[in-house]
Structure formats: structure tokens, C-alpha cells
C-alpha positions as CSV (number, residue, x, y, z in Angstrom):
1,M,3.0,-12.0,19.1
2,K,0.7,-8.5,19.8
3,Q,-1.7,-8.4,17.0
4,L,-0.9,-4.8,14.7
5,A,-4.4,-4.6,12.9
6,S,-6.7,-5.5,13.1
7,F,-10.5,-4.7,10.7
8,S,-13.9,-4.7,11.1
9,K,-17.3,-4.1,9.2
10,I,-19.0,-0.5,10.6
11,E,-22.9,-1.4,12.2
12,Q,-23.3,2.0,13.3
13,G,-22.2,4.8,15.0
14,W,-19.0,4.3,16.3
15,Q,-17.9,2.4,18.9
16,R,-14.7,2.6,21.0
17,P,-12.1,0.3,20.5
18,E,-10.1,-1.6,23.3
19,P,-7.7,0.6,26.1
20,G,-4.8,0.8,24.4
21,W,-5.4,0.8,20.5
22,I,-6.3,3.2,18.5
23,K,-9.1,3.1,15.6
24,I,-9.0,4.3,12.0
25,N,-12.2,4.4,10.1
26,I,-12.0,5.1,5.9
27,N,-13.6,5.9,2.9
28,G,-13.0,6.0,-0.5
29,S,-15.0,7.9,-2.6
30,V,-15.5,8.3,-6.4
31,S,-17.9,11.0,-8.5
32,M,-20.2,11.1,-10.4
33,S,-18.6,11.6,-13.5
34,N,-16.1,8.8,-12.3
35,T,-13.6,11.1,-12.9
36,K,-12.0,11.8,-9.6
37,A,-11.6,9.4,-6.9
38,A,-10.6,10.6,-3.2
39,I,-10.0,8.6,0.6
40,G,-9.7,10.0,3.6
41,G,-9.5,9.1,6.8
42,V,-10.6,9.6,11.3
43,V,-8.0,8.3,14.1
44,R,-9.4,8.8,17.0
45,Y,-8.0,6.8,20.5
46,S,-9.4,4.5,23.4
47,S,-11.2,7.3,24.8
48,G,-12.9,8.5,21.6
49,V,-10.8,12.0,21.1
50,W,-9.5,12.3,17.5
51,L,-5.8,12.1,16.9
52,V,-5.6,12.8,13.6
53,G,-7.6,12.9,10.0
54,C,-5.9,12.5,6.5
55,E,-7.5,12.6,3.1
56,M,-6.1,11.9,-0.6
57,V,-6.9,12.8,-4.1
58,T,-6.2,9.1,-5.9
59,G,-6.9,8.3,-9.8
60,V,-9.7,6.7,-10.9
61,S,-10.2,2.6,-10.2
62,D,-12.7,0.4,-8.8
63,I,-14.3,1.4,-5.0
64,F,-12.7,-1.9,-4.4
65,Q,-8.9,-0.3,-4.4
66,I,-9.9,2.6,-3.6
67,E,-11.2,1.7,-0.1
68,A,-7.9,-0.6,0.2
69,R,-5.7,2.4,-0.4
70,A,-7.7,4.2,1.5
71,I,-6.9,1.5,4.8
72,V,-2.8,1.1,3.9
73,E,-2.6,5.2,3.6
74,G,-4.6,5.2,6.8
75,L,-2.2,2.2,8.2
76,K,1.1,4.1,7.7
77,L,-0.3,7.8,9.1
78,V,-0.7,5.5,12.0
79,W,2.5,3.6,12.2
80,S,4.8,6.4,11.2
81,K,3.7,8.0,14.5
82,G,3.9,5.4,16.2
83,F,1.0,3.8,17.1
84,K,1.0,-0.2,16.6
85,Q,-2.6,-1.5,17.7
86,V,-4.6,-0.1,15.7
87,E,-8.9,-1.4,14.8
88,V,-9.4,0.1,10.7
89,D,-13.2,0.2,10.3
90,C,-14.0,-0.3,6.6
91,D,-17.8,0.2,5.2
92,N,-15.7,-2.5,2.2
93,A,-17.8,-6.1,3.3
94,M,-15.8,-7.7,0.6
95,L,-13.1,-5.9,1.0
96,I,-12.7,-6.5,5.2
97,Y,-13.2,-10.4,4.1
98,T,-10.5,-10.7,1.4
99,I,-7.8,-9.4,4.0
100,R,-8.8,-11.4,7.5
101,N,-8.8,-14.5,5.0
102,G,-5.1,-14.0,3.2
103,F,-6.7,-13.7,0.2
104,A,-4.6,-10.6,-0.1
105,S,-2.2,-11.3,-3.0
106,I,-3.7,-12.9,-5.3
107,S,-7.1,-9.9,-5.0
108,N,-6.6,-6.8,-7.1
109,I,-5.7,-5.4,-3.6
110,A,-2.4,-6.8,-5.1
111,E,-2.6,-3.6,-7.2
112,V,-2.4,-1.1,-4.4
């Protein structure tokens, strides 16, 4: 079975995915007044060429759920464009750990 998504934490700078894959860098943020939240992402081919970007204002929640929503929306976007081999970069180490270890069904990511 082909792998449909790969998740990694951003270490430093942008690193190319394997040839034939695309990469989406996502992030979520909450305003300092805690009244607004937003998500966004940038998608690139393995060559580094920009493919598409996305952004969305969301409801205020904890940053874990906001960044989980960013991953969901980013994957929906690229899968709708026919891409199936996608690497996701996210700076939320706890979220990446949760996804990689299959705990999504028992954590607050399930609410997204």
C-alpha cells in the first residue's frame, strides 16, 4: 500500500520531500487578545516550486486544535487536486507525535 501522508517537524529551513511527493508547510496562530485564530499553508513540489497556498480564519480554540485543523484543511486541499503523496511540516511536536502514534481517536484532535 502506498503511503498517503508523511508528517515531520520543521527543524530549520525548508527541506525538499522525496521526488514525486509534494510538501505542505502549515501553521496556526491565535491573536494576542485571544479573539481571532487563523491557519495557513504553503504547498510546493519536490523541486521547490510553489504549487498553491491556503489560509483561513477559524474559531478560537487551543493551538493544538487550530494546527490540527490546518493539517486537515491542507490535506483536503491537496487531495482535492489529485495529490496523494504528501509530506506535512508542522512546528507542533505534540501534534506530530499524536498523529504518528495513532492517538488521534482519543485526543482533542478528533474534535477537528
